[in-house]
C-alpha positions as a printed NumPy array, in Angstrom:
array([[ -14.75 , -115.169,  129.822],
       [ -17.649, -113.988,  127.805],
       [ -17.15 , -110.413,  129.734],
       [ -14.209, -110.179,  129.595],
       [ -14.307, -111.192,  125.726],
       [ -16.399, -108.082,  125.279],
       [ -14.445, -105.549,  127.288],
       [ -11.152, -106.585,  125.248],
       [ -13.797, -106.158,  122.179],
       [ -14.706, -102.734,  123.29 ],
       [ -11.02 , -101.994,  123.985],
       [ -10.032, -102.694,  120.705],
       [ -12.479, -100.966,  119.015],
       [ -11.743,  -97.286,  121.218],
       [  -7.91 ,  -98.191,  120.109],
       [  -8.981,  -98.308,  116.381],
       [ -11.173,  -95.461,  116.459],
       [  -8.518,  -93.367,  117.858],
       [  -5.835,  -94.215,  115.446],
       [  -8.522,  -93.883,  112.297],
       [  -8.232,  -97.506,  111.404],
       [ -11.363,  -97.849,  110.371],
       [ -11.062, -100.769,  108.205],
       [  -9.928, -103.213,  111.192],
       [ -12.764, -102.131,  113.269],
       [ -15.465, -104.971,  114.116],
       [ -18.525, -103.339,  113.594],
       [ -21.461, -104.982,  113.704],
       [ -24.779, -104.803,  111.124],
       [ -26.308, -101.826,  112.525],
       [ -23.447,  -99.874,  113.273],
       [ -22.92 , -100.108,  109.474],
       [ -26.242,  -99.162,  108.457],
       [ -25.442,  -96.348,  110.457],
       [ -22.118,  -95.16 ,  109.532],
       [ -23.389,  -95.913,  105.33 ],
       [ -25.823,  -93.654,  105.675],
       [ -23.626,  -90.975,  107.398],
       [ -21.148,  -91.288,  104.275],
       [ -24.53 ,  -91.27 ,  102.081],
       [ -25.24 ,  -88.272,  103.689],
       [ -22.067,  -86.398,  103.56 ],
       [ -21.983,  -87.27 ,  100.268],
       [ -24.967,  -85.775,   99.306],
       [ -24.334,  -82.819,  100.94 ],
       [ -21.09 ,  -82.627,   98.726],
       [ -22.512,  -83.101,   95.459],
       [ -25.262,  -80.134,   96.365],
       [ -22.466,  -77.854,   97.09 ],
       [ -20.942,  -78.801,   94.209],
       [ -24.086,  -78.164,   92.079],
       [ -24.877,  -74.735,   94.016],
       [ -21.266,  -73.766,   93.576],
       [ -21.545,  -74.75 ,   89.669],
       [ -24.206,  -72.906,   89.249],
       [ -22.521,  -69.785,   90.997],
       [ -19.518,  -69.905,   88.756],
       [ -17.354,  -70.565,   91.393],
       [ -16.59 ,  -73.75 ,   90.408],
       [ -16.81 ,  -75.449,   86.9  ],
       [ -17.669,  -79.114,   86.682],
       [ -15.223,  -81.419,   86.016],
       [ -15.699,  -81.956,   82.59 ],
       [ -14.651,  -78.568,   81.901],
       [ -11.699,  -78.401,   83.291],
       [  -9.359,  -79.159,   80.392],
       [ -11.381,  -76.591,   78.386],
       [ -10.799,  -73.784,   81.222],
       [  -9.063,  -71.44 ,   78.747],
       [ -11.689,  -71.952,   75.832],
       [ -14.348,  -70.924,   77.673],
       [ -12.242,  -68.103,   79.657],
       [ -11.907,  -65.909,   76.14 ],
       [ -15.417,  -66.938,   74.754],
       [ -16.381,  -65.244,   77.832],
       [ -18.695,  -61.927,   77.198],
       [ -17.798,  -59.727,   80.263],
       [ -20.29 ,  -56.587,   81.182],
       [ -19.032,  -53.565,   80.554],
       [ -19.187,  -52.314,   84.209],
       [ -16.715,  -55.073,   85.677],
       [ -13.848,  -53.238,   82.962],
       [ -14.598,  -49.681,   82.972],
       [ -16.084,  -49.936,   86.437],
       [ -12.466,  -50.586,   87.902],
       [  -9.757,  -48.724,   90.29 ],
       [  -7.34 ,  -48.419,   87.92 ],
       [  -9.976,  -47.071,   84.693],
       [ -11.236,  -44.166,   86.522],
       [  -7.827,  -43.115,   87.341],
       [  -7.164,  -42.972,   84.172],
       [ -10.139,  -42.068,   82.283],
       [  -9.985,  -38.783,   84.617],
       [  -6.511,  -38.242,   83.879],
       [  -6.752,  -38.76 ,   80.009],
       [  -9.751,  -36.235,   80.219],
       [  -7.834,  -33.194,   81.964],
       [  -4.648,  -33.616,   80.209],
       [  -6.947,  -33.747,   76.629],
       [  -8.828,  -30.702,   78.631],
       [  -5.89 ,  -28.333,   79.169],
       [  -4.096,  -29.234,   75.548],
       [  -7.282,  -28.243,   73.649],
       [  -7.856,  -24.877,   75.404],
       [  -3.923,  -23.958,   74.904],
       [  -4.569,  -24.498,   71.609],
       [  -7.453,  -23.124,   70.765],
       [  -6.368,  -20.077,   72.787],
       [  -3.332,  -20.097,   70.585],
       [  -5.471,  -20.623,   67.099],
       [  -7.38 ,  -17.401,   68.237],
       [  -4.369,  -15.827,   68.49 ],
       [  -2.427,  -16.421,   65.823],
       [  -5.647,  -15.931,   63.439],
       [  -5.822,  -12.05 ,   64.959],
       [  -2.003,  -11.888,   63.754],
       [  -2.338,  -13.282,   60.193],
       [  -5.238,  -10.637,   59.422],
       [  -3.024,   -7.977,   60.757],
       [  -0.002,   -8.997,   59.131],
       [  -2.248,   -9.503,   56.029],
       [  -3.293,   -5.244,   56.339],
       [   0.463,   -4.467,   57.068],
       [   1.854,   -6.367,   54.375],
       [  -0.851,   -5.187,   52.03 ],
       [   0.109,   -1.415,   52.654],
       [   4.174,   -2.535,   52.606],
       [   3.678,   -3.847,   49.32 ],
       [   1.702,   -1.122,   48.333],
       [   4.454,    2.   ,   49.327],
       [   7.105,   -0.214,   47.732],
       [   4.925,   -0.981,   44.537],
       [   4.193,    2.711,   44.074],
       [   7.989,    4.152,   44.835],
       [   9.025,    1.189,   42.36 ],
       [   6.553,    2.98 ,   39.333],
       [   6.8  ,    6.268,   40.25 ],
       [  11.145,    5.995,   39.818],
       [  10.305,    3.959,   36.787],
       [   8.305,    6.439,   35.458],
       [  10.447,    9.541,   35.89 ],
       [  13.411,    7.696,   34.488],
       [  11.58 ,    7.214,   31.625],
       [  10.13 ,   10.563,   31.244],
       [  13.861,   12.068,   31.99 ],
       [  15.192,    9.476,   29.283],
       [  12.927,   10.296,   26.907],
       [  12.509,   13.685,   26.791],
       [  14.356,   14.722,   23.924],
       [  12.632,   11.751,   21.376],
       [   9.325,   13.33 ,   23.02 ],
       [  10.057,   16.769,   22.686],
       [   8.881,   17.266,   26.464],
       [   9.811,   20.835,   27.942],
       [  12.338,   20.286,   30.917],
       [  10.58 ,   22.475,   32.716],
       [   7.942,   19.884,   32.735],
       [  10.498,   17.325,   33.014],
       [  11.832,   19.047,   36.788],
       [   8.948,   19.458,   37.628],
       [   7.713,   15.49 ,   37.322],
       [  11.177,   14.081,   39.   ],
       [  10.829,   16.912,   42.107],
       [   7.175,   15.636,   42.456],
       [   7.96 ,   12.329,   42.084],
       [  11.475,   12.481,   44.431],
       [   8.692,   13.957,   46.678],
       [   6.287,   11.54 ,   47.133],
       [   8.599,    8.711,   47.291],
       [  10.264,   10.672,   50.288],
       [   7.36 ,   11.165,   51.921],
       [   6.124,    7.523,   51.576],
       [   9.53 ,    6.342,   53.348],
       [   9.357,    9.103,   55.918],
       [   5.608,    7.894,   56.831],
       [   6.679,    4.124,   56.555],
       [   9.571,    4.522,   59.145],
       [   7.552,    6.268,   61.512],
       [   4.849,    4.363,   61.651],
       [   7.68 ,    1.382,   61.786],
       [   5.637,   -0.991,   59.399],
       [   8.605,   -2.745,   58.311],
       [   9.6  ,   -3.95 ,   61.859],
       [   6.014,   -4.257,   63.078],
       [   5.63 ,   -6.966,   60.032],
       [   8.811,   -8.772,   61.191],
       [   7.683,   -8.812,   64.471],
       [   4.666,  -10.357,   63.598],
       [   5.831,  -12.628,   61.194],
       [   8.363,  -13.937,   63.758],
       [   5.241,  -14.193,   66.274],
       [   3.652,  -16.112,   64.14 ],
       [   6.245,  -19.131,   63.183],
       [   6.448,  -18.921,   67.053],
       [   2.906,  -19.954,   67.304],
       [   2.902,  -22.491,   64.451],
       [   5.708,  -24.749,   66.383],
       [   4.053,  -24.022,   69.165],
       [   0.946,  -25.628,   67.504],
       [   2.699,  -28.29 ,   66.089],
       [   3.434,  -29.595,   69.745],
       [   0.132,  -29.182,   71.219],
       [  -1.038,  -31.675,   67.492],
       [   1.675,  -33.603,   68.654],
       [   0.625,  -34.407,   72.18 ],
       [  -3.223,  -34.838,   70.911],
       [  -2.419,  -37.406,   68.51 ],
       [   0.011,  -39.405,   71.537],
       [  -3.735,  -39.168,   73.328],
       [  -5.367,  -39.846,   70.356],
       [  -4.934,  -43.863,   70.2  ],
       [  -5.515,  -44.498,   74.511],
       [  -8.831,  -43.145,   73.86 ],
       [  -9.946,  -45.871,   72.833],
       [ -11.445,  -48.489,   75.781],
       [ -10.809,  -51.157,   73.915],
       [  -7.531,  -51.225,   75.243],
       [  -8.535,  -51.962,   78.792],
       [ -10.625,  -55.134,   77.868],
       [  -8.617,  -58.551,   78.626],
       [  -5.962,  -56.582,   80.051],
       [  -4.188,  -56.453,   83.546],
       [  -5.347,  -53.164,   84.406],
       [  -2.27 ,  -52.671,   86.886],
       [   0.351,  -53.092,   84.308],
       [  -2.128,  -50.839,   81.504],
       [  -1.833,  -47.763,   84.786],
       [   2.   ,  -48.307,   84.82 ],
       [   2.168,  -47.679,   81.664],
       [  -0.148,  -44.861,   81.367],
       [   2.172,  -43.315,   84.236],
       [   5.369,  -43.904,   82.345],
       [   3.532,  -41.654,   79.2  ],
       [   2.356,  -39.05 ,   81.678],
       [   5.758,  -38.018,   82.927],
       [   7.123,  -36.999,   79.739],
       [   3.389,  -34.89 ,   78.626],
       [   3.737,  -33.371,   82.065],
       [   6.998,  -32.356,   81.392],
       [   6.278,  -31.19 ,   78.26 ],
       [   3.073,  -29.043,   79.557],
       [   5.686,  -27.387,   82.199],
       [   7.443,  -26.05 ,   78.939],
       [   4.497,  -25.257,   76.502],
       [   2.979,  -23.22 ,   79.592],
       [   5.779,  -21.17 ,   79.806],
       [   6.233,  -20.874,   76.089],
       [   2.855,  -19.976,   75.848],
       [   2.973,  -17.448,   78.571],
       [   5.82 ,  -15.126,   76.282],
       [   3.987,  -15.725,   73.25 ],
       [   1.035,  -14.441,   75.183],
       [   3.164,  -11.502,   76.486],
       [   4.564,  -10.371,   73.111],
       [   0.958,  -10.733,   71.46 ],
       [  -0.901,   -8.549,   73.987],
       [   2.051,   -6.168,   73.535],
       [   1.616,   -6.071,   69.206],
       [  -2.087,   -6.113,   69.445],
       [  -4.002,   -3.703,   71.879],
       [  -7.819,   -3.774,   72.684],
       [  -8.817,   -2.274,   69.821],
       [  -7.064,   -4.105,   67.303],
       [  -7.897,   -7.135,   68.764],
       [ -11.544,   -6.173,   68.72 ],
       [ -11.919,   -4.641,   65.088],
       [  -9.879,   -7.653,   63.759],
       [ -12.404,  -10.529,   65.642],
       [ -15.038,   -8.495,   63.949],
       [ -13.584,   -8.974,   60.507],
       [ -12.883,  -12.387,   61.45 ],
       [ -16.515,  -12.914,   61.599],
       [ -17.208,  -11.32 ,   58.565],
       [ -14.788,  -13.651,   56.932],
       [ -16.365,  -16.884,   58.639],
       [ -19.679,  -15.981,   57.503],
       [ -18.359,  -14.914,   53.512],
       [ -16.193,  -18.227,   53.689],
       [ -19.287,  -20.231,   55.338],
       [ -21.568,  -18.798,   52.809],
       [ -19.018,  -19.822,   49.673],
       [ -18.926,  -23.706,   51.04 ],
       [ -22.548,  -24.131,   51.183],
       [ -23.066,  -22.993,   47.722],
       [ -20.038,  -25.645,   46.884],
       [ -21.319,  -28.342,   48.417],
       [ -24.984,  -27.61 ,   47.546],
       [ -23.671,  -28.159,   43.768],
       [ -21.21 ,  -30.767,   44.807],
       [ -24.49 ,  -32.738,   46.365],
       [ -25.835,  -32.498,   43.113],
       [ -22.865,  -33.765,   41.259],
       [ -23.315,  -36.903,   43.702],
       [ -27.174,  -37.449,   43.165],
       [ -26.346,  -37.203,   38.717],
       [ -23.638,  -39.561,   38.841],
       [ -25.584,  -41.771,   40.752],
       [ -28.513,  -41.953,   38.69 ],
       [ -26.359,  -42.496,   35.674],
       [ -24.211,  -45.151,   37.589],
       [ -21.262,  -43.538,   36.413],
       [ -17.661,  -45.446,   37.289],
       [ -15.163,  -42.943,   39.294],
       [ -12.296,  -42.011,   37.654],
       [  -9.222,  -41.944,   40.57 ],
       [  -7.552,  -38.35 ,   40.441],
       [  -4.899,  -37.273,   42.364],
       [  -6.369,  -34.517,   44.406],
       [  -8.364,  -35.811,   47.592],
       [ -11.538,  -34.697,   47.731],
       [ -13.856,  -35.058,   51.052],
       [ -15.883,  -37.647,   50.582],
       [ -13.099,  -39.58 ,   49.719],
       [ -11.976,  -42.099,   53.408],
       [  -9.188,  -40.241,   55.499],
       [  -6.943,  -42.093,   58.523],
       [  -7.798,  -39.751,   60.847],
       [  -9.087,  -39.586,   64.471],
       [ -12.443,  -38.573,   64.237],
       [ -12.863,  -41.967,   61.891],
       [ -12.193,  -44.351,   64.929]])
């Protein structure tokens, strides 16, 4: 009977193990101690893994689960984590390319417009001098003819003066018409206006790109969503850039027709001379302003607000960002 009971017990144990019924297994003291040691070993290993994960930062302690959002917002992320992302690198390269292209086109257009301004100034002065002299001598000739009796001027002298003034006026107007000074002046003026419109478009592009140059826009942001916003903007900018390049091609063609190589070299030297004189004057006035600032600080005078914005006053532009 004892042998049968032992067999029955062993069968009950095997059946209970397969059904995962640990509580119904009759276990001896030795088996109980062995299972307890196994459980303690497993608990120790779990606690060790949990502590290692907490130290590595992959798992947070249980007491910090409720403060998950506060911890995430207060973390000091390394700069490399944000600015070494693939999306940011793509954005940064495209931003540099668009900015550089815009600046190159803007610089070339400004240089051309500067030479046009100098030539227009010379033509304007020449045409104004011709027109002024024609008006002056015509008035003098009319005055002499009207007052020849009152002043007792000989008729021969009056006729000579009238003929001389008429010849002078005819000569000047003929020379002006031959060289097409008025037409050239109008062409340069129209070209200057076109360059001004192009400058406005290029400055507008730089104003659009200006806010995107701040790296802080990418911190704690969804990089894919940010890149999508940038893609939407670049579509419009690229379409506008194609129109700008086509417009620039037309303007450069007109510029080279009006300004030949000799004229460009001539006005380039004149521009250098004017820049030198302007910088010299600016340096002298800056010295006077610095001396004035020192005197104000020594005497501790209060500034009186003026309607004219001076250089030292605060400006809201992209250079100050």
